[in-house]
PyMOL Python script that loads the backbone (N, CA, C, O; Angstrom):
from pymol import cmd

cmd.read_pdbstr("""\
ATOM      1  N   MET A   1      65.159  -7.200  44.154  1.00  0.00           N
ATOM      2  CA  MET A   1      64.827  -5.792  44.308  1.00  0.00           C
ATOM      3  C   MET A   1      65.613  -4.960  43.309  1.00  0.00           C
ATOM      4  O   MET A   1      66.745  -5.293  42.960  1.00  0.00           O
ATOM      5  N   ASN A   2      65.012  -3.895  42.863  1.00  0.00           N
ATOM      6  CA  ASN A   2      65.735  -3.009  41.961  1.00  0.00           C
ATOM      7  C   ASN A   2      66.355  -1.861  42.745  1.00  0.00           C
ATOM      8  O   ASN A   2      66.198  -1.776  43.963  1.00  0.00           O
ATOM      9  N   GLU A   3      67.048  -0.994  42.054  1.00  0.00           N
ATOM     10  CA  GLU A   3      67.751   0.126  42.684  1.00  0.00           C
ATOM     11  C   GLU A   3      66.806   1.037  43.463  1.00  0.00           C
ATOM     12  O   GLU A   3      67.202   1.610  44.478  1.00  0.00           O
ATOM     13  N   GLY A   4      65.571   1.178  43.005  1.00  0.00           N
ATOM     14  CA  GLY A   4      64.596   2.047  43.659  1.00  0.00           C
ATOM     15  C   GLY A   4      63.843   1.369  44.783  1.00  0.00           C
ATOM     16  O   GLY A   4      62.948   1.979  45.368  1.00  0.00           O
ATOM     17  N   GLY A   5      64.169   0.131  45.106  1.00  0.00           N
ATOM     18  CA  GLY A   5      63.466  -0.594  46.149  1.00  0.00           C
ATOM     19  C   GLY A   5      62.202  -1.243  45.620  1.00  0.00           C
ATOM     20  O   GLY A   5      61.849  -1.103  44.449  1.00  0.00           O
ATOM     21  N   THR A   6      61.529  -1.956  46.512  1.00  0.00           N
ATOM     22  CA  THR A   6      60.276  -2.610  46.163  1.00  0.00           C
ATOM     23  C   THR A   6      59.124  -1.754  46.665  1.00  0.00           C
ATOM     24  O   THR A   6      59.046  -1.444  47.854  1.00  0.00           O
ATOM     25  N   ALA A   7      58.233  -1.375  45.761  1.00  0.00           N
ATOM     26  CA  ALA A   7      57.117  -0.493  46.109  1.00  0.00           C
ATOM     27  C   ALA A   7      55.816  -1.284  46.170  1.00  0.00           C
ATOM     28  O   ALA A   7      55.506  -2.069  45.274  1.00  0.00           O
ATOM     29  N   THR A   8      55.055  -1.059  47.250  1.00  0.00           N
ATOM     30  CA  THR A   8      53.754  -1.688  47.434  1.00  0.00           C
ATOM     31  C   THR A   8      52.711  -0.592  47.604  1.00  0.00           C
ATOM     32  O   THR A   8      52.844   0.263  48.480  1.00  0.00           O
ATOM     33  N   ASP A   9      51.674  -0.612  46.773  1.00  0.00           N
ATOM     34  CA  ASP A   9      50.609   0.386  46.892  1.00  0.00           C
ATOM     35  C   ASP A   9      49.899   0.233  48.232  1.00  0.00           C
ATOM     36  O   ASP A   9      49.526  -0.873  48.623  1.00  0.00           O
ATOM     37  N   ILE A  10      49.715   1.361  48.940  1.00  0.00           N
ATOM     38  CA  ILE A  10      49.013   1.325  50.223  1.00  0.00           C
ATOM     39  C   ILE A  10      47.823   2.283  50.259  1.00  0.00           C
ATOM     40  O   ILE A  10      47.046   2.265  51.214  1.00  0.00           O
ATOM     41  N   GLY A  11      47.674   3.113  49.239  1.00  0.00           N
ATOM     42  CA  GLY A  11      46.541   4.028  49.208  1.00  0.00           C
ATOM     43  C   GLY A  11      46.399   4.701  47.866  1.00  0.00           C
ATOM     44  O   GLY A  11      47.371   4.879  47.131  1.00  0.00           O
ATOM     45  N   HIS A  12      45.158   5.075  47.556  1.00  0.00           N
ATOM     46  CA  HIS A  12      44.858   5.728  46.282  1.00  0.00           C
ATOM     47  C   HIS A  12      43.785   6.776  46.536  1.00  0.00           C
ATOM     48  O   HIS A  12      42.776   6.492  47.182  1.00  0.00           O
ATOM     49  N   ILE A  13      43.999   7.988  46.029  1.00  0.00           N
ATOM     50  CA  ILE A  13      43.040   9.074  46.203  1.00  0.00           C
ATOM     51  C   ILE A  13      42.766   9.705  44.842  1.00  0.00           C
ATOM     52  O   ILE A  13      43.693  10.093  44.130  1.00  0.00           O
ATOM     53  N   ASP A  14      41.486   9.804  44.487  1.00  0.00           N
ATOM     54  CA  ASP A  14      41.087  10.572  43.313  1.00  0.00           C
ATOM     55  C   ASP A  14      40.852  11.992  43.803  1.00  0.00           C
ATOM     56  O   ASP A  14      39.850  12.267  44.463  1.00  0.00           O
ATOM     57  N   ALA A  15      41.767  12.891  43.484  1.00  0.00           N
ATOM     58  CA  ALA A  15      41.732  14.266  43.979  1.00  0.00           C
ATOM     59  C   ALA A  15      40.999  15.171  42.989  1.00  0.00           C
ATOM     60  O   ALA A  15      40.769  14.787  41.842  1.00  0.00           O
ATOM     61  N   PRO A  16      40.633  16.377  43.440  1.00  0.00           N
ATOM     62  CA  PRO A  16      39.957  17.319  42.537  1.00  0.00           C
ATOM     63  C   PRO A  16      40.801  17.648  41.303  1.00  0.00           C
ATOM     64  O   PRO A  16      42.021  17.480  41.289  1.00  0.00           O
ATOM     65  N   TYR A  17      40.117  18.113  40.291  1.00  0.00           N
ATOM     66  CA  TYR A  17      40.735  18.554  39.036  1.00  0.00           C
ATOM     67  C   TYR A  17      41.461  17.422  38.316  1.00  0.00           C
ATOM     68  O   TYR A  17      42.522  17.629  37.726  1.00  0.00           O
ATOM     69  N   ARG A  18      40.884  16.231  38.370  1.00  0.00           N
ATOM     70  CA  ARG A  18      41.395  15.049  37.660  1.00  0.00           C
ATOM     71  C   ARG A  18      42.820  14.689  38.057  1.00  0.00           C
ATOM     72  O   ARG A  18      43.603  14.226  37.227  1.00  0.00           O
ATOM     73  N   ARG A  19      43.150  14.897  39.305  1.00  0.00           N
ATOM     74  CA  ARG A  19      44.457  14.493  39.819  1.00  0.00           C
ATOM     75  C   ARG A  19      44.304  13.162  40.531  1.00  0.00           C
ATOM     76  O   ARG A  19      43.239  12.839  41.058  1.00  0.00           O
ATOM     77  N   GLU A  20      45.371  12.408  40.537  1.00  0.00           N
ATOM     78  CA  GLU A  20      45.380  11.100  41.181  1.00  0.00           C
ATOM     79  C   GLU A  20      46.597  11.037  42.098  1.00  0.00           C
ATOM     80  O   GLU A  20      47.706  11.383  41.692  1.00  0.00           O
ATOM     81  N   ILE A  21      46.385  10.593  43.338  1.00  0.00           N
ATOM     82  CA  ILE A  21      47.470  10.461  44.300  1.00  0.00           C
ATOM     83  C   ILE A  21      47.578   8.996  44.689  1.00  0.00           C
ATOM     84  O   ILE A  21      46.597   8.384  45.112  1.00  0.00           O
ATOM     85  N   VAL A  22      48.774   8.436  44.544  1.00  0.00           N
ATOM     86  CA  VAL A  22      49.036   7.054  44.939  1.00  0.00           C
ATOM     87  C   VAL A  22      50.107   7.076  46.022  1.00  0.00           C
ATOM     88  O   VAL A  22      51.146   7.719  45.873  1.00  0.00           O
ATOM     89  N   LEU A  23      49.840   6.368  47.108  1.00  0.00           N
ATOM     90  CA  LEU A  23      50.801   6.240  48.199  1.00  0.00           C
ATOM     91  C   LEU A  23      51.378   4.834  48.169  1.00  0.00           C
ATOM     92  O   LEU A  23      50.644   3.855  48.035  1.00  0.00           O
ATOM     93  N   GLN A  24      52.703   4.740  48.293  1.00  0.00           N
ATOM     94  CA  GLN A  24      53.378   3.444  48.240  1.00  0.00           C
ATOM     95  C   GLN A  24      54.371   3.310  49.388  1.00  0.00           C
ATOM     96  O   GLN A  24      55.053   4.266  49.758  1.00  0.00           O
ATOM     97  N   ASP A  25      54.435   2.108  49.938  1.00  0.00           N
ATOM     98  CA  ASP A  25      55.468   1.755  50.909  1.00  0.00           C
ATOM     99  C   ASP A  25      56.659   1.249  50.104  1.00  0.00           C
ATOM    100  O   ASP A  25      56.527   0.300  49.332  1.00  0.00           O
ATOM    101  N   VAL A  26      57.822   1.875  50.277  1.00  0.00           N
ATOM    102  CA  VAL A  26      59.011   1.492  49.514  1.00  0.00           C
ATOM    103  C   VAL A  26      60.041   0.906  50.475  1.00  0.00           C
ATOM    104  O   VAL A  26      60.458   1.558  51.432  1.00  0.00           O
ATOM    105  N   GLN A  27      60.442  -0.333  50.207  1.00  0.00           N
ATOM    106  CA  GLN A  27      61.434  -1.038  51.018  1.00  0.00           C
ATOM    107  C   GLN A  27      62.702  -1.231  50.189  1.00  0.00           C
ATOM    108  O   GLN A  27      62.654  -1.747  49.073  1.00  0.00           O
ATOM    109  N   HIS A  28      63.833  -0.810  50.746  1.00  0.00           N
ATOM    110  CA  HIS A  28      65.126  -0.994  50.094  1.00  0.00           C
ATOM    111  C   HIS A  28      65.873  -2.149  50.755  1.00  0.00           C
ATOM    112  O   HIS A  28      65.641  -2.459  51.924  1.00  0.00           O
ATOM    113  N   GLU A  29      66.767  -2.779  50.001  1.00  0.00           N
ATOM    114  CA  GLU A  29      67.564  -3.888  50.540  1.00  0.00           C
ATOM    115  C   GLU A  29      68.342  -3.479  51.779  1.00  0.00           C
ATOM    116  O   GLU A  29      68.574  -4.301  52.666  1.00  0.00           O
ATOM    117  N   SER A  30      68.742  -2.229  51.847  1.00  0.00           N
ATOM    118  CA  SER A  30      69.527  -1.724  52.977  1.00  0.00           C
ATOM    119  C   SER A  30      68.704  -1.627  54.257  1.00  0.00           C
ATOM    120  O   SER A  30      69.254  -1.408  55.336  1.00  0.00           O
ATOM    121  N   GLY A  31      67.381  -1.791  54.140  1.00  0.00           N
ATOM    122  CA  GLY A  31      66.501  -1.643  55.287  1.00  0.00           C
ATOM    123  C   GLY A  31      65.800  -0.295  55.325  1.00  0.00           C
ATOM    124  O   GLY A  31      64.902  -0.077  56.139  1.00  0.00           O
ATOM    125  N   LEU A  32      66.213   0.608  54.443  1.00  0.00           N
ATOM    126  CA  LEU A  32      65.586   1.924  54.366  1.00  0.00           C
ATOM    127  C   LEU A  32      64.128   1.769  53.948  1.00  0.00           C
ATOM    128  O   LEU A  32      63.818   1.072  52.982  1.00  0.00           O
ATOM    129  N   LYS A  33      63.239   2.429  54.687  1.00  0.00           N
ATOM    130  CA  LYS A  33      61.807   2.384  54.394  1.00  0.00           C
ATOM    131  C   LYS A  33      61.331   3.811  54.159  1.00  0.00           C
ATOM    132  O   LYS A  33      61.566   4.695  54.983  1.00  0.00           O
ATOM    133  N   LEU A  34      60.659   4.030  53.028  1.00  0.00           N
ATOM    134  CA  LEU A  34      60.173   5.357  52.664  1.00  0.00           C
ATOM    135  C   LEU A  34      58.712   5.287  52.241  1.00  0.00           C
ATOM    136  O   LEU A  34      58.211   4.237  51.838  1.00  0.00           O
ATOM    137  N   LEU A  35      58.044   6.428  52.342  1.00  0.00           N
ATOM    138  CA  LEU A  35      56.707   6.573  51.792  1.00  0.00           C
ATOM    139  C   LEU A  35      56.852   7.323  50.479  1.00  0.00           C
ATOM    140  O   LEU A  35      57.399   8.425  50.444  1.00  0.00           O
ATOM    141  N   ARG A  36      56.367   6.732  49.410  1.00  0.00           N
ATOM    142  CA  ARG A  36      56.403   7.385  48.098  1.00  0.00           C
ATOM    143  C   ARG A  36      55.026   7.976  47.825  1.00  0.00           C
ATOM    144  O   ARG A  36      54.010   7.286  47.899  1.00  0.00           O
ATOM    145  N   ILE A  37      55.015   9.253  47.511  1.00  0.00           N
ATOM    146  CA  ILE A  37      53.789   9.956  47.149  1.00  0.00           C
ATOM    147  C   ILE A  37      53.892  10.278  45.664  1.00  0.00           C
ATOM    148  O   ILE A  37      54.760  11.044  45.244  1.00  0.00           O
ATOM    149  N   ARG A  38      52.996   9.685  44.870  1.00  0.00           N
ATOM    150  CA  ARG A  38      52.984   9.908  43.417  1.00  0.00           C
ATOM    151  C   ARG A  38      51.730  10.705  43.069  1.00  0.00           C
ATOM    152  O   ARG A  38      50.610  10.239  43.278  1.00  0.00           O
ATOM    153  N   ILE A  39      51.926  11.896  42.543  1.00  0.00           N
ATOM    154  CA  ILE A  39      50.804  12.748  42.159  1.00  0.00           C
ATOM    155  C   ILE A  39      50.792  12.843  40.637  1.00  0.00           C
ATOM    156  O   ILE A  39      51.766  13.272  40.016  1.00  0.00           O
ATOM    157  N   ARG A  40      49.670  12.435  40.052  1.00  0.00           N
ATOM    158  CA  ARG A  40      49.542  12.476  38.591  1.00  0.00           C
ATOM    159  C   ARG A  40      48.575  13.587  38.210  1.00  0.00           C
ATOM    160  O   ARG A  40      47.451  13.650  38.708  1.00  0.00           O
ATOM    161  N   GLU A  41      49.031  14.461  37.317  1.00  0.00           N
ATOM    162  CA  GLU A  41      48.212  15.537  36.764  1.00  0.00           C
ATOM    163  C   GLU A  41      48.289  15.399  35.255  1.00  0.00           C
ATOM    164  O   GLU A  41      49.229  15.886  34.627  1.00  0.00           O
ATOM    165  N   GLY A  42      47.304  14.737  34.676  1.00  0.00           N
ATOM    166  CA  GLY A  42      47.365  14.470  33.245  1.00  0.00           C
ATOM    167  C   GLY A  42      48.519  13.532  32.941  1.00  0.00           C
ATOM    168  O   GLY A  42      48.555  12.405  33.435  1.00  0.00           O
ATOM    169  N   ARG A  43      49.462  13.994  32.129  1.00  0.00           N
ATOM    170  CA  ARG A  43      50.630  13.162  31.802  1.00  0.00           C
ATOM    171  C   ARG A  43      51.835  13.490  32.673  1.00  0.00           C
ATOM    172  O   ARG A  43      52.891  12.874  32.532  1.00  0.00           O
ATOM    173  N   ARG A  44      51.680  14.451  33.566  1.00  0.00           N
ATOM    174  CA  ARG A  44      52.786  14.882  34.420  1.00  0.00           C
ATOM    175  C   ARG A  44      52.728  14.159  35.769  1.00  0.00           C
ATOM    176  O   ARG A  44      51.657  14.013  36.359  1.00  0.00           O
ATOM    177  N   PHE A  45      53.888  13.712  36.248  1.00  0.00           N
ATOM    178  CA  PHE A  45      53.983  13.052  37.544  1.00  0.00           C
ATOM    179  C   PHE A  45      54.907  13.837  38.460  1.00  0.00           C
ATOM    180  O   PHE A  45      55.939  14.348  38.024  1.00  0.00           O
ATOM    181  N   THR A  46      54.533  13.931  39.728  1.00  0.00           N
ATOM    182  CA  THR A  46      55.405  14.442  40.775  1.00  0.00           C
ATOM    183  C   THR A  46      55.573  13.307  41.770  1.00  0.00           C
ATOM    184  O   THR A  46      54.587  12.747  42.247  1.00  0.00           O
ATOM    185  N   ILE A  47      56.814  12.966  42.085  1.00  0.00           N
ATOM    186  CA  ILE A  47      57.084  11.847  42.985  1.00  0.00           C
ATOM    187  C   ILE A  47      57.941  12.332  44.140  1.00  0.00           C
ATOM    188  O   ILE A  47      59.006  12.914  43.938  1.00  0.00           O
ATOM    189  N   LEU A  48      57.460  12.083  45.363  1.00  0.00           N
ATOM    190  CA  LEU A  48      58.200  12.421  46.574  1.00  0.00           C
ATOM    191  C   LEU A  48      58.446  11.148  47.372  1.00  0.00           C
ATOM    192  O   LEU A  48      57.512  10.381  47.610  1.00  0.00           O
ATOM    193  N   ASP A  49      59.669  10.913  47.784  1.00  0.00           N
ATOM    194  CA  ASP A  49      59.997   9.827  48.705  1.00  0.00           C
ATOM    195  C   ASP A  49      60.358  10.473  50.033  1.00  0.00           C
ATOM    196  O   ASP A  49      61.320  11.237  50.112  1.00  0.00           O
ATOM    197  N   ILE A  50      59.588  10.169  51.083  1.00  0.00           N
ATOM    198  CA  ILE A  50      59.822  10.790  52.382  1.00  0.00           C
ATOM    199  C   ILE A  50      59.974   9.733  53.467  1.00  0.00           C
ATOM    200  O   ILE A  50      59.450   8.625  53.350  1.00  0.00           O
ATOM    201  N   ASP A  51      60.704  10.092  54.531  1.00  0.00           N
ATOM    202  CA  ASP A  51      60.905   9.172  55.649  1.00  0.00           C
ATOM    203  C   ASP A  51      59.753   9.311  56.645  1.00  0.00           C
ATOM    204  O   ASP A  51      58.870  10.152  56.475  1.00  0.00           O
ATOM    205  N   ALA A  52      59.773   8.476  57.684  1.00  0.00           N
ATOM    206  CA  ALA A  52      58.683   8.449  58.662  1.00  0.00           C
ATOM    207  C   ALA A  52      58.544   9.772  59.410  1.00  0.00           C
ATOM    208  O   ALA A  52      57.428  10.217  59.674  1.00  0.00           O
ATOM    209  N   THR A  53      59.661  10.400  59.752  1.00  0.00           N
ATOM    210  CA  THR A  53      59.612  11.677  60.470  1.00  0.00           C
ATOM    211  C   THR A  53      58.943  12.749  59.619  1.00  0.00           C
ATOM    212  O   THR A  53      58.120  13.519  60.116  1.00  0.00           O
ATOM    213  N   THR A  54      59.293  12.797  58.346  1.00  0.00           N
ATOM    214  CA  THR A  54      58.686  13.764  57.430  1.00  0.00           C
ATOM    215  C   THR A  54      57.210  13.445  57.214  1.00  0.00           C
ATOM    216  O   THR A  54      56.384  14.356  57.147  1.00  0.00           O
ATOM    217  N   ALA A  55      56.869  12.161  57.104  1.00  0.00           N
ATOM    218  CA  ALA A  55      55.470  11.759  56.940  1.00  0.00           C
ATOM    219  C   ALA A  55      54.638  12.185  58.145  1.00  0.00           C
ATOM    220  O   ALA A  55      53.509  12.648  57.984  1.00  0.00           O
ATOM    221  N   ASP A  56      55.188  12.032  59.358  1.00  0.00           N
ATOM    222  CA  ASP A  56      54.482  12.475  60.570  1.00  0.00           C
ATOM    223  C   ASP A  56      54.240  13.977  60.540  1.00  0.00           C
ATOM    224  O   ASP A  56      53.139  14.435  60.848  1.00  0.00           O
ATOM    225  N   ALA A  57      55.261  14.748  60.172  1.00  0.00           N
ATOM    226  CA  ALA A  57      55.130  16.206  60.121  1.00  0.00           C
ATOM    227  C   ALA A  57      54.096  16.617  59.069  1.00  0.00           C
ATOM    228  O   ALA A  57      53.277  17.503  59.314  1.00  0.00           O
ATOM    229  N   LEU A  58      54.136  15.977  57.905  1.00  0.00           N
ATOM    230  CA  LEU A  58      53.182  16.272  56.838  1.00  0.00           C
ATOM    231  C   LEU A  58      51.764  15.922  57.277  1.00  0.00           C
ATOM    232  O   LEU A  58      50.835  16.698  57.051  1.00  0.00           O
ATOM    233  N   ALA A  59      51.592  14.763  57.902  1.00  0.00           N
ATOM    234  CA  ALA A  59      50.273  14.334  58.375  1.00  0.00           C
ATOM    235  C   ALA A  59      49.706  15.325  59.386  1.00  0.00           C
ATOM    236  O   ALA A  59      48.514  15.633  59.358  1.00  0.00           O
ATOM    237  N   ASP A  60      50.560  15.824  60.276  1.00  0.00           N
ATOM    238  CA  ASP A  60      50.119  16.785  61.285  1.00  0.00           C
ATOM    239  C   ASP A  60      49.626  18.074  60.629  1.00  0.00           C
ATOM    240  O   ASP A  60      48.560  18.582  60.976  1.00  0.00           O
ATOM    241  N   ILE A  61      50.394  18.595  59.692  1.00  0.00           N
ATOM    242  CA  ILE A  61      50.003  19.836  59.012  1.00  0.00           C
ATOM    243  C   ILE A  61      48.727  19.632  58.194  1.00  0.00           C
ATOM    244  O   ILE A  61      47.834  20.479  58.225  1.00  0.00           O
ATOM    245  N   LEU A  62      48.631  18.526  57.467  1.00  0.00           N
ATOM    246  CA  LEU A  62      47.433  18.255  56.673  1.00  0.00           C
ATOM    247  C   LEU A  62      46.198  18.132  57.558  1.00  0.00           C
ATOM    248  O   LEU A  62      45.135  18.647  57.214  1.00  0.00           O
ATOM    249  N   THR A  63      46.332  17.457  58.689  1.00  0.00           N
ATOM    250  CA  THR A  63      45.210  17.291  59.612  1.00  0.00           C
ATOM    251  C   THR A  63      44.774  18.629  60.187  1.00  0.00           C
ATOM    252  O   THR A  63      43.582  18.932  60.226  1.00  0.00           O
ATOM    253  N   ARG A  64      45.730  19.427  60.633  1.00  0.00           N
ATOM    254  CA  ARG A  64      45.393  20.735  61.206  1.00  0.00           C
ATOM    255  C   ARG A  64      44.760  21.639  60.154  1.00  0.00           C
ATOM    256  O   ARG A  64      43.822  22.378  60.453  1.00  0.00           O
ATOM    257  N   TRP A  65      45.272  21.583  58.912  1.00  0.00           N
ATOM    258  CA  TRP A  65      44.694  22.390  57.834  1.00  0.00           C
ATOM    259  C   TRP A  65      43.247  21.964  57.570  1.00  0.00           C
ATOM    260  O   TRP A  65      42.363  22.814  57.455  1.00  0.00           O
ATOM    261  N   SER A  66      43.002  20.653  57.475  1.00  0.00           N
ATOM    262  CA  SER A  66      41.656  20.166  57.156  1.00  0.00           C
ATOM    263  C   SER A  66      40.651  20.504  58.251  1.00  0.00           C
ATOM    264  O   SER A  66      39.452  20.590  57.984  1.00  0.00           O
ATOM    265  N   ARG A  67      41.121  20.695  59.468  1.00  0.00           N
ATOM    266  CA  ARG A  67      40.254  21.066  60.596  1.00  0.00           C
ATOM    267  C   ARG A  67      40.132  22.580  60.763  1.00  0.00           C
ATOM    268  O   ARG A  67      39.406  23.045  61.642  1.00  0.00           O
ATOM    269  N   GLY A  68      40.827  23.348  59.939  1.00  0.00           N
ATOM    270  CA  GLY A  68      40.779  24.801  60.020  1.00  0.00           C
ATOM    271  C   GLY A  68      41.552  25.359  61.198  1.00  0.00           C
ATOM    272  O   GLY A  68      41.233  26.440  61.693  1.00  0.00           O
ATOM    273  N   GLU A  69      42.566  24.634  61.655  1.00  0.00           N
ATOM    274  CA  GLU A  69      43.311  25.025  62.850  1.00  0.00           C
ATOM    275  C   GLU A  69      44.561  25.854  62.576  1.00  0.00           C
ATOM    276  O   GLU A  69      45.226  26.271  63.525  1.00  0.00           O
ATOM    277  N   LEU A  70      44.899  26.104  61.335  1.00  0.00           N
ATOM    278  CA  LEU A  70      46.116  26.851  61.031  1.00  0.00           C
ATOM    279  C   LEU A  70      45.821  28.338  60.896  1.00  0.00           C
ATOM    280  O   LEU A  70      44.742  28.709  60.433  1.00  0.00           O
ATOM    281  N   PRO A  71      46.763  29.200  61.293  1.00  0.00           N
ATOM    282  CA  PRO A  71      46.559  30.647  61.162  1.00  0.00           C
ATOM    283  C   PRO A  71      46.294  31.022  59.706  1.00  0.00           C
ATOM    284  O   PRO A  71      46.934  30.508  58.789  1.00  0.00           O
ATOM    285  N   GLY A  72      45.338  31.926  59.516  1.00  0.00           N
ATOM    286  CA  GLY A  72      45.038  32.392  58.169  1.00  0.00           C
ATOM    287  C   GLY A  72      44.145  31.470  57.371  1.00  0.00           C
ATOM    288  O   GLY A  72      43.837  31.764  56.215  1.00  0.00           O
ATOM    289  N   HIS A  73      43.717  30.358  57.958  1.00  0.00           N
ATOM    290  CA  HIS A  73      42.862  29.412  57.241  1.00  0.00           C
ATOM    291  C   HIS A  73      41.464  29.996  57.114  1.00  0.00           C
ATOM    292  O   HIS A  73      40.893  30.460  58.101  1.00  0.00           O
ATOM    293  N   VAL A  74      40.911  29.978  55.918  1.00  0.00           N
ATOM    294  CA  VAL A  74      39.559  30.457  55.680  1.00  0.00           C
ATOM    295  C   VAL A  74      38.665  29.244  55.538  1.00  0.00           C
ATOM    296  O   VAL A  74      38.917  28.377  54.701  1.00  0.00           O
ATOM    297  N   SER A  75      37.619  29.176  56.353  1.00  0.00           N
ATOM    298  CA  SER A  75      36.720  28.028  56.283  1.00  0.00           C
ATOM    299  C   SER A  75      35.868  28.112  55.030  1.00  0.00           C
ATOM    300  O   SER A  75      35.655  29.194  54.483  1.00  0.00           O
ATOM    301  N   ALA A  76      35.382  26.964  54.579  1.00  0.00           N
ATOM    302  CA  ALA A  76      34.567  26.907  53.370  1.00  0.00           C
ATOM    303  C   ALA A  76      33.272  27.695  53.539  1.00  0.00           C
ATOM    304  O   ALA A  76      32.713  28.172  52.551  1.00  0.00           O
ATOM    305  N   GLY A  77      32.780  27.842  54.780  1.00  0.00           N
ATOM    306  CA  GLY A  77      31.528  28.535  55.019  1.00  0.00           C
ATOM    307  C   GLY A  77      31.683  30.016  55.291  1.00  0.00           C
ATOM    308  O   GLY A  77      30.689  30.694  55.549  1.00  0.00           O
ATOM    309  N   SER A  78      32.889  30.536  55.241  1.00  0.00           N
ATOM    310  CA  SER A  78      33.123  31.945  55.546  1.00  0.00           C
ATOM    311  C   SER A  78      32.665  32.822  54.389  1.00  0.00           C
ATOM    312  O   SER A  78      33.136  32.675  53.261  1.00  0.00           O
ATOM    313  N   VAL A  79      31.744  33.734  54.679  1.00  0.00           N
ATOM    314  CA  VAL A  79      31.232  34.630  53.650  1.00  0.00           C
ATOM    315  C   VAL A  79      32.172  35.807  53.445  1.00  0.00           C
ATOM    316  O   VAL A  79      32.393  36.239  52.313  1.00  0.00           O
ATOM    317  N   SER A  80      32.723  36.326  54.531  1.00  0.00           N
ATOM    318  CA  SER A  80      33.547  37.528  54.443  1.00  0.00           C
ATOM    319  C   SER A  80      34.953  37.257  53.936  1.00  0.00           C
ATOM    320  O   SER A  80      35.644  38.171  53.487  1.00  0.00           O
ATOM    321  N   GLY A  81      35.379  35.996  54.007  1.00  0.00           N
ATOM    322  CA  GLY A  81      36.740  35.671  53.608  1.00  0.00           C
ATOM    323  C   GLY A  81      37.750  35.941  54.705  1.00  0.00           C
ATOM    324  O   GLY A  81      38.954  35.796  54.495  1.00  0.00           O
ATOM    325  N   GLU A  82      37.262  36.337  55.886  1.00  0.00           N
ATOM    326  CA  GLU A  82      38.160  36.578  57.018  1.00  0.00           C
ATOM    327  C   GLU A  82      38.649  35.250  57.574  1.00  0.00           C
ATOM    328  O   GLU A  82      37.896  34.276  57.595  1.00  0.00           O
ATOM    329  N   PRO A  83      39.898  35.197  58.024  1.00  0.00           N
ATOM    330  CA  PRO A  83      40.420  33.964  58.612  1.00  0.00           C
ATOM    331  C   PRO A  83      39.593  33.536  59.813  1.00  0.00           C
ATOM    332  O   PRO A  83      39.066  34.368  60.552  1.00  0.00           O
ATOM    333  N   THR A  84      39.489  32.220  59.996  1.00  0.00           N
ATOM    334  CA  THR A  84      38.794  31.697  61.163  1.00  0.00           C
ATOM    335  C   THR A  84      39.721  31.731  62.355  1.00  0.00           C
ATOM    336  O   THR A  84      40.939  31.817  62.199  1.00  0.00           O
ATOM    337  N   GLU A  85      39.154  31.666  63.541  1.00  0.00           N
ATOM    338  CA  GLU A  85      39.977  31.707  64.749  1.00  0.00           C
ATOM    339  C   GLU A  85      40.351  30.341  65.222  1.00  0.00           C
ATOM    340  O   GLU A  85      41.045  30.206  66.230  1.00  0.00           O
TER     341      GLU A  85
END
""", "prot")
cmd.dss("prot")
cmd.show_as("cartoon", "prot")
cmd.util.cbc("prot")
cmd.orient("prot")
């Protein structure tokens, strides 16, 4: 294993605007387990390593946002631009 742990790809998303998101399970010799989120925008990379608690919180917010459940969220079908309830 190297200093950054061993990374195994677990998901790949082709996102809008030619962005690519790769999710990796990262295992360290110490037993530390992280989720690595790699976002590629052209030649630029953003890399986040998060723990399980943070991944759960992020998943919850992303799910609620995608369902239009967050305050101030405007649905794709809203003509007036007013937030949905």
